[in-house]
Structure formats: structure tokens, C-alpha cells
N, C-alpha and C positions, 0 to 999 in steps of 0.2 A: 456725188460720195454719200452712200448712204450711212446714216448714224443710228445709233440706240438712243437718243435724247428724245424726250417728250417735247411736245411743243412748247411747254413752258420754260424748259430749259433753253430750246433752241431760239426762244426769245431772248433769254436774259445773255445768252453767248453772243447775239448779235448786238445788242445794246452795248456789251462790254467791248466788241470788236471797234465799234463805231466811237465809244469813249476815247479807246488808244489812238485811233487814227486821229480825233482832235488833238489830242494831247502832242502828237508828235509833230501838228502842224503849229503849234503854240508853245516854244520851248521856254517862255517867260513862266510858264505857271509850274516847272518843274519842282522848285523850290517848295512849292506850296503842297501843304497836306491835302491829298485827295481822299475825297468823302468816298465813303465805302460804296461798294456796288451791291445791288440785291444777291447776287451770288456770293458776294464775300461775308456779306450778314447772315447769309445761311450757313455758310461754312463754319462762321466763328460761333453760330447757335450750337452747331454739332458737336463743336472740339471741346474736350475736356477743360476744365477749370484750372487745372496745374499747370496745363502747358501754355496758359494765356499772360503767366506772370511776366512782368516786364524783364528783359534781360540784365544782367548784371556785367559790369565790365571788369575784365580781369586782365593784369598786366603779365605778357609772356615774359619769356627769359631775354628776348631780344628789346626788350622796352616797348613793344608794341602793344596795342589792346584790341581785343576781340571781345566780340558779346557771348556770352554762354547763357542759356536758359537753365534756370535751376528750379527745383520742385519745392514747394512751401514744406517746412519741417516743422513738426508740432513742437509747441514749449515744451523746454525739459522740465522733468519733476524734480524738485528739491530732494536732494541727497539726505538721507538721516546722518546727524552728527554724533561720532562715538561720544560714548559715556565719558565724562571728565574723571581722570583718575588722581586720587590725592597722593601727592608727593610723598615718597618713603622717607624716613626720618631713620637718620645712622643714628641709632639709640645707645649709649653708653652705661655702664652701671658699675657702681662703687661696693667693694666689700667691707660691709659694718665694722669689721674689725681692723681695717687698715686705714693710715694716714696718706692723704692725697696733698698734692700742689696745684692751684690754679695758676696757669701761666697767660701772660697777656705782655706783649710788646716784647719778647725774649726776657721776660721777668717774671720771677713767683710774687702774684700778687697775694695770694693767700694759701694758708694751710690751713686743713679741716680734716675732721675725722669722715668717713665714708658713709656713717650712719646718718649723717646730717646732707647728704645727697645721694639717696639710692640710684636715682636715673638721672639722665641729662641729655641733650642733645651734642653729640660729638662733632658735627659738622660746625657749632656755633662756640664751643667750649673746648679748651685745650686742657685736659685734667690727665696729671702724671702722678702713679702712684710712688712714693717714699721707699728707697730700700728698707727692708723690714730690719728692725733693730738697729737702724742708723737714721731715725727719723729727726733728732735732734742736730745732725750734722747739716741740717738745711734750716734756712732763715727767709721770711718775706722781704723782697726788696733784692734778693739774690739773683743775678744774672746769668742765664744759660751760657753755654760755650758751644759753639757750632750745633745749637739744636738740642743740645743734652744738658741734665741737671749735673751741677757740680757742687760738691760739697763744700762747706766754710773749710777756709784756711786755719791753721793753728791760732794765729793772730787773730782773725776774726771772731774765732771760737772765745777766746779771752775777753776782748772788749764785749762780747755780747754777754757774757757770764757775768762780768764787772758791772754792767749795767744793771744786771737782775738782782745784784747785789745792793748798788746804790738806790734802786727805787725800794726795795724794802726796808734799808735804812731810814731813809727818808720818811717814810710812812711813820715808823714807829718813833721818828725825832719828833713829830708832828704831835702823836698822842700824848708824849712825854711834856712837850709845850704847853698843850692844853690842860695838863694836870696840875702843872707847878705854876703856870703864869697865864690865866685865864685871858681870854680876850680883852676883857676891861679893864685889867691890869698891864697890859703890855707897854702903854705907853708911860705909865708911872713906876713901873717897878724898879728901873735902874734909879730913880729919883729915891725911891723909899731905902733902897741899898744904902745909898750916898750918904743919907741922913742917920741911917741907922747907926754908921761908922762915925758920922761927925758925933753924934751923942755921946759914944763912948770916950770922946776926947773933950767934951764939954761945949761942943759948937752948938750953932741954931739949928733947929729944927722945925720951921714954920710948916712944911707939910704934914710931918708925921703930928704937930700939937693938933692940929684939925683932925686928921685922920683918927687919930686916939679918943679925943672927945666926940666925936661921932660914934664910934664904936662902944664907948664907955668901959675903956681900960686905959691904963698909965701908958705914955709913950716908951717908957723903958720896957715893959711887957712887950709892947708891939714891934719895939726896934729887934727884941730878941728873936720873935717869931721870924721876921723879915731876912735876918741874917740867916738863921737855921733852913728856911726855906732855899733861900739862895746856894748854901752850901749844898743842899741835897740835890737840887737841879744839875748844878756844875759836877756833882758826883756820878750822877745818873748819865750825863752827857759823857763824861768821860770813858765810862763803861761800854756805852755805844759805838763811840769812835773807836776806842780800841780794837772791838771784836770786827768791826769793818776792817779796818786795816789789817787785821789777821788773814782774813778772808782773801782780801783784795791780794796780799803777799803769797798765800799759797795758789791763786790762779796764776799770778805772774810767774811764778819760778816752776809750774809744773809743763811738762813736755808731753803729757799725754792727753788727746782730747776727751776720750771717756772719762777720765779722772775730774779734768776741770768741769765738765758738765755735771758732776756729781756734788761739786761744792755749791751750796746754797745759803742763803742768810737764815740764821737761827737765833733769835730773841735771846740774849744773855739775861734779859731779866725776868724771862718766864722760864727759863731753866729748871 
């Protein structure tokens, strides 16, 4: 049978046929990897490199594996990262003419004027504006009810106003004490008064004797000054105590919150 093979190709085909016959006669060599024939080497040299990649095992739906030849894929190029965005801030603002409350743990933590905090982060701070004209009805430490601001009760307003009166009264008392009984005389002032009274009855005055001698004056003159100072001091205390009692009585008897908040301490000594 005529063929179109060249003499070289006929020789390669004859060699390949003889090798196949030899393999059929020696089955123990079936598991060995055969060497490539000249014809296979020539076919491999002419095949595209992409088709020569080793097959990859792929699991089928039935759990069996089959070999598939895959083409080489070029390396992926890195994608451009989107620009980082600055997180938006929920900005709050305060009216400089209004009064605000800072809320923490469902309680008024601070009360301040709006001009002291023009702007703030509303995601971090809970700021509430107080009702206009009723700002004094709220106080630091006052708890919210169901998340809403609640004004002071009548009794709470009375207690708060009395505490304001007492603070101012005690401050003025301290001024009076420093005026009549300086710090260096606090420990001996009562002894001086007792010996001054004893001198009027002819009693012993050991402290006044030494004090008068050191001052260069008679103990009678010194005793008179001591008793007058004590009388003036007690008289001033009486005025201050009477004034405080009057203010506290006005607060306790009032039923009007606005009236109570108008009652403030005024020194009777400076009127």
C-alpha cells in the first residue's frame, strides 16, 4: 500500500512498530515509563508550550477525578486601593445666649452657658438645652426620667435655696470672726473674757496680769477692752443669725418656685 511518508518517517514508523511488538511480548515493563521515541520527540518539539503543562486533577460531581489540561494564566495585577475617607463627625452647636446641660449616665453632670462650648461632637456628648426662662429649675445631679429632663420639685428647690443661704451666711461669719477674734487669739480669747469678768469681782487674773504688762497698760483697761470686744462680737453674730433665720423661714413658707429662687442672702451688716 503506497504512502506519502518520506523515507525518514517510514524508518521512524517501522522502529515504533517494532517497539510496540516488543512491549506486547514483555508485560512486566507496562508500569515503567517508556522512553520517548524519535517521532514523539519531534511531535513534542512542534507542540505549543501552553499545551504541555501537566494536567490538574478535578473532582467531578460523582466524586471521581479526571485530568484536565489548563492553560497558564498570567499573574494578576494589583488593584488600586480606594482612597481612605475621613469619617464624618456629627457636629453639634450651642447658642451663646442659652444655658445647656451635659448628660452622663442619665444624670445632669454639668450646666453651662453656650458660649463656653460653641461646637461639640454629638456622637460623644449628650448636650441638652434647658427651657428658656426656667434654667434655675434644673440642677447638677438631677436624674432624667425616661430619658427626658425633669425640673426640680418644690421641696428640692427649697433645699437648694436654703443651702445657698447657708453658704453665704457661713462665709460672712468667717469674716466677722477674723475681725473680732484673730487666729492668734482664738485659743485664749475665752480665757481673757473669763479673767476680765473675774477682775470685776476681785478675783485672780494671772493671764491678764502678764498680758497687760507686756502691752504696757493696766489690766483694768485691758479687761474693759476685752469685754467690749466680746459684746460687739456677740451682737454681730445675733444680727447674722437673725437674718439667716428670716430668709430660711421665707423659703420654707413659700409655695411658689419662682418666688423661692428670688430669695437670696444679703448681708445685714452692709445694708
